[in-house]
C-alpha positions in Angstrom: 6.0 4.1 -30.0 5.1 7.3 -31.5 6.1 10.6 -30.2 3.8 13.3 -29.3 4.1 15.9 -32.1 3.4 19.5 -30.9 3.3 22.9 -32.6 3.4 24.8 -29.4 5.9 22.9 -27.2 9.2 21.5 -27.9 12.1 20.1 -26.2 15.5 22.0 -26.0 18.7 20.4 -24.9 21.9 22.6 -24.7 25.1 20.4 -25.1 28.8 21.2 -24.5 31.4 18.3 -25.0 29.0 15.8 -23.6 30.3 12.9 -25.8 28.0 10.0 -26.9 25.8 10.4 -23.9 24.0 13.4 -25.8 23.0 11.0 -28.6 21.4 8.5 -26.2 19.5 11.5 -24.4 18.2 12.9 -27.8 17.1 9.5 -29.0 15.4 8.8 -25.8 13.6 12.3 -26.0 12.5 11.7 -29.5 10.7 8.6 -28.5 8.5 10.5 -26.4 8.3 14.2 -28.0 8.6 16.0 -31.3 10.2 18.3 -32.1 13.4 18.2 -30.1 16.1 20.6 -30.6 19.8 20.7 -29.5 22.0 23.6 -29.2 25.7 22.5 -29.6 27.4 25.3 -27.4 31.0 25.3 -29.2 31.8 21.6 -28.6 35.0 20.3 -30.0 34.6 16.6 -28.9 32.9 15.5 -32.2 29.6 15.2 -30.7 28.2 18.2 -32.8 29.1 16.2 -35.9 27.5 13.1 -34.6 24.2 15.0 -33.8 24.2 16.7 -37.4 24.4 13.0 -38.7 21.5 12.0 -36.5 19.3 15.0 -37.6 19.7 13.8 -41.2 18.0 10.7 -40.1 15.4 12.1 -37.7 12.9 14.6 -39.2 11.8 15.7 -35.7 15.4 16.8 -34.7 16.9 20.1 -35.3 20.7 21.0 -34.3 22.1 24.4 -33.9 25.8 25.0 -33.8 27.4 27.9 -32.0 30.8 28.7 -33.1 32.3 29.0 -29.5 31.5 27.9 -25.9 29.0 30.9 -24.5 27.5 29.0 -21.5 24.4 27.1 -20.7 22.1 30.2 -20.5 23.4 31.8 -23.7 22.9 28.3 -25.5 19.4 28.2 -24.1 18.6 31.8 -25.1 19.7 31.0 -28.8 17.2 28.1 -28.8 14.3 30.2 -27.2 14.9 33.1 -29.8 14.6 30.5 -32.6 11.6 28.9 -31.0 9.9 32.3 -30.8 10.6 33.0 -34.5 9.0 29.8 -35.4 5.9 30.4 -33.3 6.5 28.0 -30.2 5.1 29.0 -27.0 6.6 26.8 -24.5 10.1 25.0 -24.2 11.1 22.0 -22.0 14.7 22.3 -21.1 16.7 19.4 -20.1 20.3 18.4 -19.7 22.2 16.5 -22.3 24.2 14.3 -19.7 21.5 11.8 -19.0 20.5 13.0 -15.6 17.0 13.9 -16.4 14.3 11.3 -17.1 13.2 11.4 -20.7 10.2 9.4 -19.9 8.7 12.3 -17.8 8.6 14.6 -20.7 4.9 13.9 -21.5 3.9 14.6 -18.2 5.8 18.0 -17.9 4.2 18.9 -21.3 0.9 17.8 -20.2 1.0 20.1 -17.1 2.2 22.9 -19.2 -0.6 22.6 -21.8 -3.0 22.4 -19.0 -1.6 25.6 -17.3 0.3 27.6 -20.0 0.5 30.6 -17.8 2.8 28.7 -15.3 6.4 27.8 -15.4 6.8 23.9 -14.6 9.7 23.4 -12.4 11.4 20.0 -11.8 12.0 19.3 -8.0 14.7 16.8 -7.9 14.4 13.4 -6.0 18.1 12.3 -5.4 19.2 8.8 -5.1 22.5 7.5 -3.8 24.4 8.4 -6.9 24.1 12.2 -6.0 27.2 13.9 -4.7 26.5 15.1 -1.2 28.3 18.3 -1.7 26.0 19.1 -4.7 22.8 18.3 -2.8 23.8 20.1 0.2 25.3 23.1 -1.7 22.0 23.7 -3.6 20.2 24.3 -0.2 21.8 27.7 0.1 20.8 28.9 -3.3 17.1 27.6 -2.4 17.5 29.6 0.8 18.2 32.8 -1.2 15.6 32.1 -3.8 13.0 31.8 -1.1 13.9 35.3 0.4 14.0 36.9 -3.2 10.6 35.7 -4.1 9.1 36.0 -0.5 8.3 32.3 -0.8 6.6 32.5 -4.0 6.8 28.6 -4.2 10.0 27.6 -6.2 10.7 24.2 -5.0 14.4 23.9 -6.4 16.3 27.0 -7.9 18.9 24.8 -9.8 17.3 21.9 -11.2 17.5 22.2 -15.0 14.5 20.2 -16.2 11.7 22.7 -16.7 9.1 24.1 -19.0 9.2 27.9 -19.5 6.8 30.2 -21.5 8.9 31.4 -24.3 7.6 35.1 -24.5 8.2 35.7 -20.8 11.6 34.3 -20.6 12.8 36.0 -24.0 11.5 39.5 -22.7 13.5 39.1 -19.5 16.7 38.0 -21.1 16.6 41.0 -23.5 16.8 43.2 -20.5 19.6 41.5 -18.4 23.2 40.7 -19.3 23.4 38.0 -16.6 22.0 34.4 -16.5 24.2 33.2 -19.4 26.0 30.5 -17.7 25.2 28.2 -14.7 23.6 31.1 -13.1 20.7 31.0 -15.7 18.4 28.5 -13.9 18.3 30.3 -10.6 18.1 33.9 -12.0 15.5 33.2 -14.7 13.1 31.4 -12.0 13.3 34.4 -9.8 12.8 37.0 -12.5 9.9 35.0 -13.9 8.5 35.0 -10.4 8.9 38.6 -10.1 7.1 38.9 -13.6 4.2 37.0 -12.1 4.7 33.7 -13.7 3.7 31.3 -11.0 5.8 28.1 -10.5 4.3 24.5 -10.3 6.9 22.0 -8.9 6.8 18.5 -10.4 9.1 15.9 -8.2 11.3 14.3 -10.7 13.9 11.6 -10.0 17.6 12.6 -11.0 20.5 10.3 -11.5 24.1 11.2 -11.7 25.9 9.0 -14.1 29.5 7.7 -13.4 32.5 8.3 -15.9 32.1 4.5 -16.9 28.5 5.2 -17.8 29.3 8.0 -19.8 28.5 10.8 -17.3 30.1 14.2 -17.8 29.8 17.5 -15.9 31.4 20.8 -16.6 30.2 22.4 -13.4 33.4 23.8 -11.6 32.5 24.0 -7.9 34.6 27.1 -7.2 34.1 29.2 -10.3 30.4 28.4 -10.7 29.5 28.8 -7.0 31.1 32.2 -7.1 29.1 33.0 -10.2 25.8 31.9 -8.5 26.7 33.8 -5.2 27.3 36.8 -7.3 24.0 36.4 -9.1 22.2 36.4 -5.8 24.0 39.5 -4.7 23.0 41.3 -7.5 19.4 40.3 -7.3 19.2 41.1 -3.6 21.0 44.5 -3.5 20.1 45.9 -6.9 16.7 44.8 -7.5 15.0 42.8 -4.6 14.4 45.5 -2.1 12.8 47.8 -4.6 10.2 45.0 -5.5 9.2 44.2 -2.0 5.9 46.1 -2.1 4.9 44.4 -5.2 5.9 41.0 -4.0 3.9 41.5 -0.7 0.9 42.6 -2.7 1.4 39.6 -5.1 1.8 37.0 -2.3 -1.5 38.3 -0.9 -3.1 37.8 -4.2 -1.6 34.4 -4.7 -2.8 33.1 -1.3 -6.3 34.2 -2.3 -6.1 32.5 -5.8 -4.9 29.3 -4.0 -8.0 29.6 -1.6 -10.2 29.9 -4.7 -8.7 27.0 -6.4 -10.2 24.9 -3.4 -13.8 25.0 -3.6 -14.2 24.2 -0.1 -11.8 27.0 1.2 -13.3 30.0 3.3 -12.5 32.4 0.5 -14.6 30.2 -2.0 -17.5 29.8 0.3 -17.6 33.7 0.9 -17.8 34.2 -2.6 -20.6 31.6 -2.9 -22.6 33.7 -0.3 -22.1 36.9 -2.0 -23.2 35.4 -5.4 -26.4 33.9 -3.9 -27.4 37.0 -2.0 -27.3 39.1 -5.2 -29.8 36.7 -6.8 -32.5 38.1 -4.4 -32.9 41.7 -5.7 -34.6 43.2 -2.6 -31.9 44.7 -0.4 -33.4 43.2 2.7 -33.6 39.7 1.3 -29.9 40.1 0.1 -28.9 41.1 3.8 -30.9 38.2 5.1 -29.6 35.3 2.7 -25.9 36.5 3.2 -26.3 36.6 6.9 -28.2 33.3 6.8 -25.4 31.4 4.8 -22.9 32.9 7.1 -24.2 31.9 10.3 -26.5 28.9 9.7 -24.4 25.6 9.5 -27.3 23.7 8.0 -26.1 24.2 4.5 -22.8 22.8 4.9 -24.3 20.0 7.2 -26.6 18.9 4.2 -23.9 19.2 1.7 -21.7 16.8 3.7 -24.3 14.2 4.1 -25.3 14.3 0.4 -21.8 13.7 -0.5 -22.2 10.2 0.7 -25.1 9.6 -1.9 -24.5 12.2 -4.5 -26.1 10.3 -7.4 -29.5 10.1 -5.9 -32.0 12.9 -6.5 -33.2 15.2 -3.6 -36.5 16.2 -2.4 -36.6 19.4 -0.3 -39.9 19.8 1.8 -40.3 23.3 2.9 -37.7 24.9 0.6 -38.6 28.5 1.2 -36.9 30.7 -1.3 -34.7 28.0 -2.5 -31.4 29.0 -0.8 -30.5 25.4 0.0 -30.9 24.3 -3.7 -28.9 27.2 -5.0 -26.1 26.6 -2.3 -25.8 22.8 -3.2 -25.5 23.6 -6.8 -22.8 26.3 -6.1 -21.0 23.4 -4.2 -21.0 20.9 -7.0 -24.2 18.8 -6.2 -25.8 18.5 -9.6 -28.5 15.7 -8.9 -31.9 16.6 -9.9 -33.9 18.5 -7.1 -37.6 18.8 -6.4 -38.4 21.6 -4.0 -41.8 22.0 -2.3 -43.2 25.0 -0.3 -46.8 26.2 0.6 -45.7 29.9 0.2 -46.5 30.7 -3.7 -44.5 34.0 -3.4 -41.5 32.3 -2.3 -41.8 29.4 -4.9 -42.3 32.0 -7.8 -39.1 33.8 -6.6 -37.1 30.6 -6.4 -38.5 29.4 -9.7 -37.3 32.7 -11.4 -33.7 32.2 -9.9 -33.4 28.8 -11.0 -34.6 29.4 -14.6 -32.0 32.1 -14.9 -28.8 30.3 -13.3 -29.3 26.6 -12.9 -30.7 23.5 -14.6 -32.6 20.3 -13.1 -34.2 22.4 -10.3 -38.1 22.2 -9.9 -40.0 24.3 -7.4 -43.6 23.5 -6.9 -46.2 24.7 -4.3 -47.4 22.0 -1.9 -48.0 21.0 1.6 -45.8 18.7 3.7 -48.6 16.4 5.0 -50.3 15.9 1.7 -47.7 15.4 -0.9 -48.4 13.1 -3.7 -45.1 12.5 -5.8 -43.4 9.9 -7.8 -40.0 10.2 -5.9 -37.4 8.2 -4.5 -34.1 9.6 -3.2 -32.8 11.8 -0.5 -35.3 14.0 1.4 -34.8 17.1 3.4 -37.1 18.4 6.0 -35.7 21.7 7.4 -37.2 23.7 10.0 -40.9 22.9 9.5 -42.0 20.4 12.0 -42.8 23.2 14.6 -45.6 24.4 12.4 -47.7 21.2 13.1 -49.2 19.7 16.1 -48.0 16.4 17.4 -50.5 14.3 15.3 -49.5 16.1 12.1 -45.8 16.0 13.0 -45.8 12.3 12.7 -48.1 12.3 9.5 -45.4 14.7 7.9 -42.5 12.4 9.1 -44.2 9.1 7.6 -45.0 11.0 4.4 -41.3 12.0 4.1 -40.1 8.6 4.9 -42.1 7.1 1.9 -39.7 9.2 -0.4 -36.6 7.9 1.0 -34.9 5.4 -1.2 -32.7 2.4 0.0 -29.3 3.8 0.9 -30.7 7.3 0.9 -31.3 9.9 3.8 -34.0 11.8 5.4 -32.3 14.9 6.8 -34.1 16.7 9.4 -33.3 20.0 11.0 -35.5 21.1 13.9 -35.5 22.8 17.1 -36.4 20.3 19.9 -38.6 20.6 22.9 -36.9 20.6 26.1 -36.2 22.7 29.1 -33.3 24.9 27.7 -33.2 28.4 27.0 -32.4 27.7 23.4 -35.6 25.9 23.0 -37.6 29.0 24.4 -35.8 31.3 22.2 -36.4 29.0 19.1 -40.1 29.2 19.8 -40.2 32.8 20.5 -38.5 33.6 17.2 -40.8 31.4 15.2 -43.8 33.2 16.5 -42.2 36.6 15.8 -41.5 35.4 12.3 -45.3 34.6 11.9 -46.3 38.0 13.4 -44.2 39.8 11.0 -45.7 37.6 8.1 -42.3 36.1 6.9 -43.9 32.9 7.8 -47.5 32.4 6.9 -48.1 29.5 9.5 -48.3 29.8 13.2 -46.0 27.7 15.5 -47.7 24.8 17.3 -44.9 23.3 19.3 -41.3 22.1 18.8 -41.2 18.5 18.3 -39.6 15.9 20.7 -36.7 13.8 19.7 -38.4 10.5 20.9 -41.4 11.3 18.6 -39.1 11.6 15.7 -37.1 8.5 16.5 -40.1 6.3 17.1 -42.0 7.4 14.1 -39.1 6.8 11.7 -37.9 3.6 13.2 -41.4 2.2 12.5 -40.8 3.4 8.8 -37.6 1.4 8.7 -35.2 4.3 9.0 -32.0 4.4 11.2 -30.4 7.6 12.5 -28.7 9.8 14.9 -28.8 13.3 16.0 -26.3 16.1 16.8 -26.6 19.7 18.0 -26.4 22.1 15.0 -27.1 25.6 16.5 -23.6 27.0 15.1 -23.6 30.9 15.7 -27.2 31.1 16.6 -29.3 31.2 19.8 -31.7 28.5 18.6 -32.2 25.0 20.0 -31.5 23.3 16.6 -30.5 19.7 16.0 -29.6 17.9 12.9 -31.2 14.4 12.6 -30.0 12.1 9.8 -31.9 9.0 9.1 -31.0 6.4 6.5 -32.9 3.6 4.9 -30.6 0.6 4.9 -29.7 -1.1 1.7 -31.0 -4.5 2.7 -34.6 -5.5 2.1 -35.5 -5.8 5.7 -34.9 -2.8 7.9 -34.5 -2.7 11.7 -38.2 -2.2 12.1 -38.9 -5.3 10.1 -40.6 -3.5 7.2 -40.0 -4.3 3.6 -38.2 -1.1 2.0 -40.2 0.8 -0.6 
């Protein structure tokens, strides 16, 4: 197996009197990555000489020798200074004693290359070989780090397998005198967080080797725990409380960034609404579209249904200004879309926006009851049936059903005729929209659900309905009908 060769990322291993186990660790690391550097921190057990000999055989290995033992943090800093001088941008640090899994090096490096602004922190998965005192003792350090960073996301403060951005770490170490021994891992994670370097935690199995297996540890429980406790004391009393305002502001920003990384989050959807409203240049249209997207649940409802058949094209009959089409594009629906509306002014506006911002959107002027298209896919009929009498409602439904492909949906949103106050309000608002010339067509009557179900059943479509009035006073329902994949539908007709 050939190791991955990188000119930006290297593996750095500090070593102090680790015996032959460091040779095994280095050889295994070289199987997965190149280059690998080792900083021998004043070892006097002969391991330094053996590493020098190995470096003569391995072109991807470089060994640095420190004259005296200076501590883990100091050894790593020596390697970081050298790496920065040679143009490396990121370093994966790992222990020499065989605790860290060398076969995970590519995964660490891959994450770092994908997100170079992050520090990649191993989060240990302990097995039965881990001493309970070590497992439980680190919980106290993790607790203080959580406070010192206001919950910035550091999964484990002491685990040494990590990828650091070189420049940020070196700049921090130049300004402090601590973090030179076993306090390095916790302090540098906190200070990098304060600097704005976000952590990404990677669960990593860890194994504590026995003495018979070559395991060795220079961690002294009393000495090094006092050192770590003093480190937290320094951070809390001399630095942390001054940084609280900055940390609170950053936490708010990070929470927003996390929401934006999720395309379905409330923050992401809010940005979509704002973005789309700005496409409509007249102020009253901007206000209308933003409020419409905020209060009308039909856009998300159509999106959710289309997720089940995303590869099929979409025909939107009665598209208006194209708001549904643009919303679907922003949510990641990239199928070809044909949008039809009888209002030439709205079609021109939607076409202009589509040409500037999107692809594979076609806007055409046309009438729902007389469409002639070569189309098979999903179909939308949103808020148009009330502009036809009962005879033409059936005609529009049959025409729309012709365009529904096997496995595709006919999605209808309409107010339904019943005795509720919502039904009366829906009719009133539609008439008002016609009176102010927002809609060119006068309202005939809201359709009855039985009419829709019977007409579409005869066309071989099966479906269901549910209320969809959301934060509006209207009597709107969402009716989703699907053409079965089988040749014969429930109505006995051959599928088109």
